[in-house]
C-alpha positions as semicolon CSV with decimal commas, in nm:
position;residue;x (nm);y (nm);z (nm)
1;M;-0,023;-0,024;0,008
2;S;0,189;0,353;-0,120
3;T;0,160;0,664;0,094
4;K;0,170;0,979;-0,074
5;V;0,354;1,234;0,094
6;S;0,195;1,602;0,025
7;A;0,407;1,913;-0,095
8;D;0,307;2,076;0,263
9;A;0,467;1,803;0,425
10;L;0,834;1,828;0,253
11;P;1,089;2,119;0,417
12;T;1,039;2,431;0,327
13;G;1,385;2,565;0,171
14;R;1,398;2,260;-0,108
15;A;0,979;2,290;-0,189
16;S;1,055;2,613;-0,251
17;R;1,366;2,630;-0,490
18;P;1,320;2,464;-0,828
19;A;1,514;2,168;-0,873
20;A;1,708;2,305;-1,174
21;T;1,916;2,554;-0,982
22;R;1,988;2,325;-0,701
23;G;2,348;2,329;-0,641
24;A;2,425;2,608;-0,882
25;P;2,659;2,846;-0,831
26;A;2,533;3,182;-0,767
27;R;2,515;3,472;-1,065
28;R;2,803;3,732;-0,989
29;P;2,613;4,084;-0,953
30;A;2,518;4,232;-1,315
31;R;2,756;4,557;-1,208
32;E;3,037;4,365;-1,131
33;Q;3,000;4,192;-1,472
34;A;2,968;4,521;-1,685
35;A;3,265;4,632;-1,507
36;A;3,453;4,368;-1,632
37;T;3,340;4,327;-1,988
38;P;3,580;4,626;-2,124
39;W;3,861;4,457;-1,969
40;I;3,811;4,129;-2,144
41;F;3,800;4,266;-2,465
42;L;4,095;4,502;-2,445
43;A;4,341;4,225;-2,278
44;P;4,450;4,089;-2,631
45;Y;4,525;4,463;-2,714
46;L;4,727;4,491;-2,385
47;L;4,857;4,147;-2,388
48;L;5,014;4,260;-2,691
49;F;5,138;4,616;-2,646
50;G;5,255;4,495;-2,297
51;G;5,483;4,246;-2,489
52;F;5,561;4,335;-2,827
53;V;5,591;4,779;-2,699
54;I;5,647;4,843;-2,283
55;L;5,871;4,577;-2,268
56;P;6,116;4,574;-2,545
57;A;6,109;4,988;-2,482
58;V;6,222;4,858;-2,129
59;L;6,461;4,641;-2,253
60;G;6,636;4,878;-2,400
61;V;6,716;5,090;-2,195
62;W;6,828;4,812;-1,982
63;I;7,069;4,747;-2,291
64;S;7,178;5,088;-2,323
65;L;7,298;5,107;-1,935
66;H;7,550;4,796;-2,079
67;S;7,838;4,686;-2,306
68;W;7,635;4,470;-2,466
69;D;7,754;4,242;-2,747
70;Y;7,493;3,965;-2,800
71;T;7,790;3,681;-2,957
72;L;7,947;3,727;-2,617
73;P;7,830;3,594;-2,307
74;L;7,977;3,911;-2,051
75;K;7,765;4,192;-2,046
76;P;7,962;4,465;-1,833
77;F;7,683;4,745;-1,690
78;V;7,867;5,094;-1,813
79;G;7,622;5,342;-1,678
80;L;7,597;5,646;-1,925
81;D;7,905;5,537;-2,083
82;N;7,726;5,470;-2,410
83;Y;7,529;5,809;-2,395
84;V;7,797;6,019;-2,302
85;A;8,030;5,844;-2,610
86;L;7,724;6,011;-2,840
87;F;7,846;6,339;-2,767
88;D;8,227;6,309;-2,761
89;P;8,360;6,391;-3,035
90;N;8,639;6,167;-2,975
91;S;8,449;5,901;-2,948
92;T;8,435;5,649;-3,280
93;V;8,059;5,639;-3,264
94;S;7,979;6,016;-3,235
95;G;8,103;6,117;-3,533
96;P;7,880;5,871;-3,772
97;F;7,529;5,883;-3,550
98;W;7,508;6,269;-3,573
99;G;7,620;6,233;-3,961
100;S;7,309;5,990;-3,968
101;M;7,103;6,239;-3,804
102;R;7,190;6,511;-4,046
103;A;7,076;6,314;-4,294
104;T;6,752;6,227;-4,156
105;G;6,713;6,607;-4,106
106;I;6,756;6,640;-4,478
107;F;6,496;6,360;-4,545
108;T;6,262;6,508;-4,301
109;L;6,313;6,889;-4,409
110;F;6,224;6,815;-4,763
111;S;5,964;6,497;-4,767
112;V;5,707;6,655;-4,472
113;P;5,641;6,970;-4,646
114;L;5,564;6,749;-4,956
115;L;5,298;6,527;-4,820
116;L;5,143;6,770;-4,635
117;T;5,096;6,977;-4,958
118;I;5,042;6,749;-5,238
119;P;4,842;6,504;-5,117
120;L;4,580;6,819;-4,931
121;A;4,562;6,908;-5,356
122;V;4,555;6,529;-5,428
123;A;4,256;6,560;-5,185
124;L;4,059;6,868;-5,312
125;L;4,088;6,755;-5,633
126;M;3,955;6,385;-5,583
127;S;3,658;6,600;-5,377
128;K;3,503;6,757;-5,675
129;K;3,274;6,541;-5,921
130;F;3,400;6,397;-6,260
131;P;3,362;6,103;-6,452
132;G;3,671;5,864;-6,378
133;R;3,660;6,033;-5,972
134;N;3,657;5,669;-5,765
135;F;3,891;5,541;-6,065
136;L;4,203;5,813;-6,017
137;R;4,150;5,734;-5,624
138;A;4,214;5,420;-5,674
139;I;4,538;5,516;-5,899
140;Y;4,687;5,777;-5,602
141;F;4,669;5,521;-5,359
142;A;4,730;5,212;-5,532
143;P;5,143;5,258;-5,474
144;Y;5,079;5,288;-5,077
145;V;4,954;4,915;-5,045
146;L;5,338;4,843;-5,207
147;G;5,593;4,719;-4,926
148;V;5,866;4,954;-4,933
149;A;6,115;4,661;-5,057
150;V;5,874;4,643;-5,374
151;V;5,850;5,005;-5,422
152;A;6,279;5,062;-5,346
153;V;6,393;4,783;-5,585
154;L;6,172;4,878;-5,856
155;W;6,234;5,202;-5,846
156;R;6,597;5,120;-5,822
157;Y;6,655;4,978;-6,187
158;L;6,392;5,251;-6,316
159;L;6,604;5,501;-6,192
160;D;6,978;5,280;-6,282
161;N;7,222;5,534;-6,415
162;N;7,283;5,292;-6,742
163;I;6,935;5,098;-6,777
164;G;6,736;5,272;-6,604
165;L;6,398;5,414;-6,771
166;V;6,430;5,741;-6,630
167;N;6,715;5,845;-6,758
168;H;6,640;5,696;-7,100
169;Y;6,283;5,875;-7,134
170;L;6,447;6,242;-6,960
171;G;6,754;6,201;-7,301
172;L;6,447;6,159;-7,543
173;L;6,367;6,495;-7,457
174;G;6,663;6,656;-7,500
175;L;6,729;6,656;-7,076
176;P;7,046;6,532;-6,957
177;D;7,024;6,152;-6,981
178;D;7,335;6,045;-6,724
179;T;7,202;6,131;-6,379
180;A;7,323;5,899;-6,147
181;W;7,027;5,903;-5,956
182;T;7,154;5,670;-5,644
183;T;7,489;5,749;-5,600
184;S;7,563;6,111;-5,654
185;T;7,447;6,376;-5,441
186;P;7,227;6,610;-5,470
187;A;7,061;6,349;-5,709
188;A;6,995;6,094;-5,438
189;W;6,825;6,313;-5,210
190;V;6,591;6,345;-5,475
191;A;6,564;5,998;-5,579
192;L;6,456;5,889;-5,225
193;I;6,220;6,187;-5,138
194;G;6,029;6,163;-5,480
195;V;5,945;5,804;-5,426
196;T;5,873;5,821;-5,080
197;V;5,599;6,125;-5,158
198;W;5,502;5,879;-5,461
199;W;5,487;5,585;-5,270
200;T;5,309;5,734;-4,911
201;L;5,106;6,052;-5,109
202;G;4,784;5,827;-5,128
203;F;4,780;5,771;-4,757
204;N;4,750;6,106;-4,621
205;A;4,539;6,208;-4,929
206;V;4,241;5,962;-4,820
207;I;4,275;6,087;-4,463
208;Y;4,262;6,456;-4,596
209;L;3,918;6,352;-4,869
210;A;3,737;6,219;-4,493
211;A;3,844;6,550;-4,366
212;L;3,716;6,749;-4,634
213;Q;3,370;6,581;-4,669
214;D;3,274;6,627;-4,254
215;I;3,318;6,994;-4,332
216;P;2,972;7,120;-4,355
217;V;2,853;7,235;-4,672
218;E;2,663;7,545;-4,493
219;L;3,040;7,673;-4,461
220;Y;3,121;7,678;-4,801
221;E;2,774;7,911;-4,943
222;A;2,768;8,141;-4,658
223;A;3,113;8,225;-4,745
224;R;3,002;8,214;-5,112
225;V;2,705;8,463;-4,994
226;D;2,964;8,684;-4,799
227;G;3,155;8,737;-5,165
228;A;3,472;8,545;-5,064
229;N;3,672;8,331;-5,354
230;G;3,790;8,012;-5,433
231;W;4,131;8,112;-5,236
232;Q;3,928;8,304;-4,895
233;Q;3,673;7,988;-4,936
234;F;3,968;7,774;-4,877
235;V;4,193;7,953;-4,630
236;H;3,922;8,069;-4,384
237;V;3,675;7,758;-4,457
238;T;3,911;7,479;-4,534
239;I;4,224;7,533;-4,346
240;P;3,996;7,651;-4,020
241;G;3,817;7,323;-4,118
242;L;4,144;7,069;-4,102
243;K;4,321;7,188;-3,857
244;P;4,268;6,891;-3,623
245;I;4,341;6,638;-3,925
246;L;4,650;6,882;-4,015
247;S;4,801;6,774;-3,660
248;F;4,764;6,432;-3,731
249;I;4,880;6,396;-4,019
250;T;5,188;6,647;-3,952
251;I;5,303;6,437;-3,655
252;I;5,273;6,084;-3,816
253;T;5,459;6,223;-4,141
254;L;5,736;6,362;-3,960
255;L;5,785;5,984;-3,768
256;A;5,773;5,823;-4,072
257;S;6,053;6,018;-4,249
258;A;6,262;6,030;-3,888
259;N;6,218;5,625;-3,924
260;M;6,278;5,601;-4,295
261;F;6,550;5,305;-4,348
262;G;6,394;5,099;-4,622
263;Q;6,443;5,343;-4,944
264;S;6,807;5,456;-4,812
265;Y;6,903;5,074;-4,789
266;L;6,748;4,911;-5,104
267;M;6,814;5,249;-5,284
268;T;7,108;5,382;-5,251
269;Q;7,278;5,165;-4,950
270;G;7,328;5,493;-4,732
271;G;7,576;5,640;-5,038
272;P;7,756;5,795;-5,207
273;G;7,936;5,778;-4,843
274;R;7,745;5,830;-4,567
275;E;7,577;6,089;-4,728
276;T;7,202;5,930;-4,654
277;R;7,289;5,643;-4,423
278;T;7,004;5,781;-4,192
279;A;6,961;5,754;-3,819
280;I;6,756;5,405;-3,870
281;Y;7,015;5,261;-4,076
282;Q;7,330;5,366;-3,852
283;I;7,150;5,219;-3,510
284;A;7,100;4,900;-3,715
285;D;7,435;4,893;-3,929
286;T;7,596;4,987;-3,541
287;G;7,368;4,711;-3,345
288;L;7,318;4,422;-3,599
289;R;7,672;4,479;-3,787
290;N;7,915;4,549;-3,584
291;F;7,783;4,376;-3,273
292;Q;7,757;4,760;-3,054
293;M;7,386;4,683;-2,891
294;G;7,478;4,906;-2,627
295;S;7,572;5,197;-2,838
296;A;7,275;5,097;-3,037
297;A;7,028;5,120;-2,796
298;A;7,134;5,458;-2,665
299;M;7,127;5,615;-3,053
300;S;6,780;5,529;-3,047
301;Y;6,689;5,668;-2,726
302;V;6,899;5,989;-2,792
303;L;6,644;5,998;-3,145
304;T;6,339;5,936;-2,948
305;V;6,394;6,273;-2,742
306;F;6,449;6,452;-3,048
307;L;6,075;6,313;-3,192
308;M;5,884;6,420;-2,891
309;L;6,082;6,719;-2,882
310;V;5,939;6,740;-3,228
311;S;5,578;6,661;-3,146
312;V;5,562;6,888;-2,836
313;V;5,659;7,183;-3,084
314;V;5,364;7,071;-3,309
315;F;5,118;7,049;-3,083
316;W;5,189;7,349;-2,951
317;I;5,160;7,474;-3,269
318;F;4,835;7,354;-3,359
319;R;4,731;7,390;-3,043
320;E;4,362;7,568;-2,970
321;K;4,413;7,912;-2,892
322;N;4,196;8,069;-2,647
323;E;3,974;8,382;-2,717
324;P;4,095;8,669;-2,556
325;K;3,863;8,707;-2,260
326;A;3,689;9,059;-2,224
327;K;3,729;9,336;-2,004
328;K;3,463;9,375;-1,782
329;V;3,311;9,753;-1,880
330;R;3,337;9,907;-1,506
331;S;3,011;10,090;-1,406
């Protein structure tokens, strides 16, 4: 004879809790989950940034304080000797390093203005409506997708003194056809700067083009109503509207130009002599070929300080100037 047990006879705690939730862990509060979610998404980036940026930077400082030859077991601590040697005219590393800094300065001084103005002119042209506009946009941007090795080797043969097509076509136009583009100066600088501008102007032009499309059309209409011509619209509407983007493009172009290496290494091999050997070229040669990693690390941090100072100057130039406060009129 079976007996039925009513639900009222069961313990109150068990009867009131669903069977599916018995033994399950308590859920975390929604506020804690919301706080942890951003860090979960940031974790991959933070791991990569810490492993490939922060850790190498700290290790570089440590290496710069040692006589670091990675082929030898002993790497004695030398303190600031590697930095002092860079500023000592009698040391063997000072002359080549400052010569490379001079080459970097020459390249940056002439390439940055071109990479700021030519892409802007291209972007202004591409912002107009005309047949084939999208095709021309692709043509201007296409070289940027090529790697530095492809670009440098291609132009090295095009600029060759004997078999290069550049000298060949210059001769057909009645111009000098024996220019040593990669083995003489200033022709080597013209080649390096020209190739770099051709290769990278598409990137800056795309950024300019996106910024131009964000400038309200009403501002141009108001300027035309006030009688402003094309140049006045460019100066008083376009340039102020592009000011934040100009700051960004100036910074990234300066950094890219100061870190130029592949074009010089593959096109001119730093020649003639050491004329086109940039700072990054000299750092790589000192550390990897001469096994002086301590000196190379010190060079890299001196270059970093210079770039930081230049960046501060650029930010100061493009800073937002506060309007002068109106003087209070005394009653």
